[in-house]
C-alpha positions, 0 to 999 in steps of 0.5 A: 499499499502507498502512503496516499492510502494509510493517508486515508485510512487513518483519516477513516479511523479517525473518525470510528474512533469519534464515533466511538467516543461520541457513541454516548453522547458525549466525548470526555476527556480521558477519551481524547487522552486516550486517542492521543496517546493511542496515535503516539504509543501505538500506531505513529511508532508502527508506520512507516507512511509520511505525507509531503511535510513529513507527517506520519500518516497516524496523525492524520487519526488523530486530526480528524478526530479534532475536526469532527470534534470541533465541528461536533459532527454526527457520530452516525455519520462517522461511523457510516463514513468509515464502513463505507471506506472498509467496504470500498478498501475490504481487499487491501485491509488484512487481520493484522490491520483489522486487529489493530482497528479493533483494538484502538476502538476498545482502548477508547471505549474503556478510557472513561469508566470502562465501556458503555452499553452504546459503546459496546453496541457500536463494537458488535455491529464493528466486528461483524463488518471487520471480521465477517466470513 
């Protein structure tokens, strides 16, 4: 995959992270911190793609999350956009990347008082899309 794919992937991951953080109605600061930590600790160190300015592609997840947060975007629309990306790029997203997506979402859901019911439903739905047979 090329850098352009990974930039799009991380932007869409940011949409998904926004949807999970907003699933219970409000984004909490521990969720914002969890996304930042996820990007800087888990994603950026393993991502080799950069943009023309040398920015690690993984940071596009956090950038997209912040844009959606500032706009108070619709969480369901953000989730649907991620699912569209997943469907369009299904053959390019292997098992390791699917596992990374799920782990990322679970970390954000756990960040504030554990995974709540709305987050659990979203994760269950996501699993169906990620690991369909």
